[in-house]
N, C-alpha and C positions, 0 to 999 in steps of 0.2 A: 504493499499499499504506500503510495507516494505521498509525501508531505505536501499540504496545500500551501501555495505561495501566498503570503499575506498581501492584501490589497494595499497599494501605496497611493497616496493622494498625489495629484499632479502638482507641479510647481505653481500653476495659476491658482489652484484651490488653496494651497498652503499660504500663498502670498495674501489672498483675500482674507483668510482666517486670521493671519497675523495682524493685518491692518484692523480688522474688526475687534480682536481681543485688546489691542493697544487702545482703541477708542473706548471700549467698555471699561477698561482699567482706569483710564484718565477721567472719564465721565463719573464713574463711581467715586473716585477720590475727590473730585470737585464737589459733587453733591453731598458727600459725607462731611467735608469741611464746611460747606454752606449750612447744612442742617445744625451742626454744633455751634456755629457762629450765631444763627438765629435763636437757638435755645439760650445761649449765653446773653443775647440781647434781651430776650424776654425775662430772664432771671434778673438782669440788672434793672429793667423797667419795673418789675414787681418790687424789687428792693426800694427803688425810689418811691414807688407808690405807697408801700407799707411803712416806710421809715421816712417819709417825705422830707423833713427839714433836718439839716445837719449843721453843726457849728463849723465855722471856717477852720482850715488847718487839718490836722490829723486827729482831732478829738472825735470821740464816738458820737453817733447821732443822738439827737434829743428825742426822748419819748415823752409825748404829751399826755396829759390826763384827760382833757376834754376837747371837744370840737373847737371851743373858743380859743384854746391855746394853739391849735393847729391852723387857725385862720390864715389863709394865704400860703400855707405850706402843703396842702393836700391831705390825703388820708394818712393815718398813723397806725402803727402796729402796737401790739400789747406789750406791756412792760416785761422785761427779761427775755425778749426774743431778739437775739443780737444779729441775725443775718437774714439774707433773702428767704422768703418762705419756699418750702418745697413746691415743685410744679405739679405734684400729684394730688394737691389739695390737703395734705396732712399738715400738722403743726398748728400753732395757735393763730386763729383768725378773729378772735373777739376783740372788739374795741373796749378800752378801759373807760368807758363812760357809763351812762345809764340810759335806759329808755330808748326812744326812737333814734337818738344819735348813735347809740351803740349798735342797734340793729342795721341802720343804714350803712355805717362804716363796714361792718362785717359782711353785709351783702355785696357791697361794691368790691371788696377784696376777693370774696369767693367767685364773683362774676369775672374778675380779672384773671384768677387762676384757671377758671373754666375756659376762658377765651385763649389763654396761653396754651393749655393742653390741646384744645381743638385745632388751633393753628399749627402747633408742632406736629400732631398726628397727621393732619392733612398734608402738611409739607412733606413728611416722610413717604406717605403713600404716593402722592403725585410725583415725587422725585424718582421713586422706583418705576412708576408707569412711564414717565418721560425718558428715563434711562433705557427702558426696554424698547420704546418706540424709536428713539434716536439710534439705538444699537442696530435695529433692523434697517433703518435708513442708511446707517454707516456701512452695514454689511453689503447692501445693494450697491452703494457707490463704490466700495472697495472692490467687489467682484467685477463691476463694470470697468473700473480703471485698470485692474489687472488684466482683464481680457483685452481691453484696448491697447494696453502697453505691450502685451505678448503676442498679439495677432501678427505683427510683422515678423516676429521670430518664427511663428508657425508658417508664414509664407516662405521664409528662408529654408526651413526644414523640409517642407513639401517640395519645393523646387529643387533642392539639393538631392532629395531621395529619388526624384524622377530622372536625374541626369545619370547616364551610364557611359561606359567607354565607347558606346556606339554613337552618341550624340554630344560629344565634348564641345561642339561648337555653340551649344546653348549657354546663355549667361543669365544670372539673376537680375542684374541691372536694376537694383532696388530704387524706387522713387522715394521722395520724402526728404526730411531734413538730414543734415550731415551729423548724425548722432552715433552712438556706439553700435546700433543695429545696422545702420548704413555702412559703417566701417567694417562690420563683420561680413556683410554681403560683398563689399568690394574685395575683401581679403579672399573669400571663396572664389570670386571671379578670377582673381590673380592666380590662385592655385589651379583653376581649370585651364587658364592660359598655358601654364607650364606643363600640365598633364597632356594637353592637346599637342603641344610641340614634341613632347617625349614620345607619344604614341605615333605621331606622324613620322618622326625620325626612325622609329622602329620599323614601321610598315615600309618606308622607303628602303631601309637596309635589306629587309627580307625580299622585297621585289627586285632590287638591284642584284643582290647576291644570287637569287634564283635565276634571274635572267642571264647572268654572267656564267652560271654553272651549266646552263643548258647546252651551250655550244660545245665545250669539251666533252660532255657526256654523249652528245649526238655523234661527235667525231669517233669517240671510243666505241660506241655501239656499231657504227658503220665499219670500223676497222676489224671488229670481231665477226660481223655477219658475212662480209665479203669472202674471207678465207674459208669459212664454213660452207658457204654456197658453192664455192669453186673446188672444194675438196682438198684444199692445200694444207689443211691442218693435219698433222700426224694423228693416227687413231688413238695413240696413248695420251695425247694432249686434248683431244676433243672434249671429254667430260669437263675438264678444267675451264676450257674456253666457253663452253655453254653455261657453266656456273657463273663465270664473269659476265656473260651477256645478260643472264637473268638479274644479276645484281645491278647492272647498268640500267636495265629496264625499270627495275624497282626504284632506283634513284631518280630516273626521269619522271616516274609517276609521282614521287614525293615532291619534286621541284614544281611540277605542274600544279599539284595541290596547294603548295605554299604560295604560288603566284595567285591562284584563285582566292585563297584566303586573304592575302594582302589586298587584292583588288576589291574584294567584298567589303573589307573594313574601310577602304579609302572613300567609299561613297558611291552614289549612283550617277552615272552619266547616260543621257539618252533614254531615260525611263518613259514608258508609254504603254498604251493598251497592247496586250498580247493574248493570244488564244491559248489558255493553259491546257485545255484538252488536247490540242494539236501538239503542243510541246511534249506532253506526257506520252502520247502515242508514238511520237518520233523516237524518244529515248527508250521506250519499251520495245520498239522494233529493233533498235541497235543492240539491246541486251537479250533479245529472245534466244539467240544462239547459245549463250552461256546458260540460260535457264533450261534449255532442252538438254544441253550437255550434262547437266547435274540432275536431270529428271525432276525439275521443279514445275509444277502445274500453275499457270498464271490465270487468275480470275480478274478481269478488268470490268469496271463499271464506271465509265467515263462520260460525264455530261458536259455539254458545251457551256463553258464559263470563261469570261474575259477578266484578266487580272491586270493590274498596273505594276510595271516593273521593267528592269533592264533585261532584254531577252537573253543575252549570253549568261548572265549570273543566274537567272531563274532556271534556265536549261541545265546549268551545272548543278544547281541545288536538287532539281527533280531527278537528274541522272544519279546523283549520289544516294538519294533515298532508295531508288530502285536497285542500284548496285549493292547497297547495304542489305536490302531485303533478300537478294539472291545469294550474296556471298556468305552471310550469316544465317544459313538455312540448313535443314537436314536433307539428306539424300532422299529424293522422292517426296519432298515437302510441297507446300503450297505458298503462293504469293497472291495476296488480295490487294488490288489497286482500285482506288475510288477517287474520282475528281468530281466535286460538286460545289455548290454555293451555299453559304450559311450567312444570311443577313447581308452585311457589308463585306464579308470575307469570301475569298476563293480558297478552297481547301484541297490539298492533295494528301490523301491518306494511304499509307502503305503498311500492310500487316503481313508478317511472315511467320511460318511455323519454326520451331527450333527449341533449344533447350531453355529452361526457366532462367529468367533474368532476375538477379537479386536486387533488392532496393538500393543497396550501396553501390552496385555496378550501374544501376539505372541512372543515379544522380550524376555519374561521371562520364556517361557515354558521349556527351557532346564536348568533352574536354579535348583539346588537341593532343594527338599521339596516344590517346587512351584506347586500347583495343578491347577492353573488357576481359571477361573470363576467357581463358585459353580454349575452353570447350565451345565457345560461341563461333569461333572461326572454323568453318567447315570446308570452305572452298577458296583456294587462292590465298594470296597474301595481301593484306591491306596495309595502309600507311598510318591509319589512326587519325585521319583528318576529314573523313567523309562527312560525318555528322556535325563536326565543328564548322565546316564550310557552310552546311545547310543552315545552321543556327545563325551564322554571321550574315548570310544573305537575307534571311528572314528579318533579323533585326535592322539591317540597313534599309529595307523596304517598309519598315514599320509593322512587320508581321511577327510571327513567333513559331518556334518549333516545340511541339509537345510530344514527349516520349512516355509510353505506358507499357508496362509488362502485360503480355497477352496471356489470357487464361489457357492453361495447357502447355505453355512454353512459347517463346518467341517474343516479338516486339511489335508494337503499333506506333508508327511515327506519323505525325500530322504536321504538315507544312501549311501555315496560314498566311496568306498575302492579301493586300487590299484589292477588292474587286472593283472593276470599272463601274462607276455610277450609271444606273440605268435611267 
């Protein structure tokens, strides 16, 4: 049983939460201080109300005996009550007089205490309510700001993810102010410039080296074939000469494949509408002899469909698919070829019988020079570039190559190219 990966919050969410929590903490602190300040002001006001008149200086307040003595000084507290009355209503509230005066003073003091408690309690409740309301508003503003601030980074991420070695000519070219995000986009564009130059130099080297090697290999093959045809090679040396000739032919096939791969990576020149069904039929006819030689039964279901592409590269890709299906097949096996249209795509599907393909091998079949399991190669010698060229041609045309293990053994290869708009 595998352990479940804990869910992690995105940076945008964490930023919004941090801003919200900071606002809540600051608002709670401000309202707390305000509440205690108001409470202290009420306590001071009650002290002034109950002890009304005081002697100048640091002397204690004067406690009066009657209303007449407190005239002009306000209400007074009872004798022996030295400080502000508690705000909960406890403590002495009786006026040291008699009759109506005492009742009036006590009532006013109790009313003042009641007023203080009501205002203090209401202030606390409304402070909490306002804190919750403004916390919600702050959270909404924080998430909006974080989304707005990070949207440009999301654009950089999405654009960078879409760029591959097949389209290094694309650039982010971010609009907007020259800030840190703009600097990041320009830095990525600079990196893409350097990568494009490096890939272009590599492709030029492969193309030039392959082209330069073809001439001496052609000369070597001719020098070996002519003596064999003329019978000028001693019988004891003939096996070695034929072995050297096969090695030369293998090298020529490798160089031809390298040239095709370099050309497919370089881009498309002269792309236009082409009859994919006609291309497939032509390549299938060329390879029918090899299929008959190895006892492979071909089943073709080819519908008329027009694709957009460079004719030579598309023909090379289709031929490689068919050759791969024949070469990596079993004796007396089957080859199913289907050409059809799926929406805006033109599809060439080649399925062959054969040994089972492991998932690890399937993921690497389109890698250059990867020949797969040794058991897959049943007829002839490959150079390990067939499917790599197909994938490169597909990517250059904006298509794709899909490889799937066939039930019962073998491989299903689907070449998808843009179809000509109808």
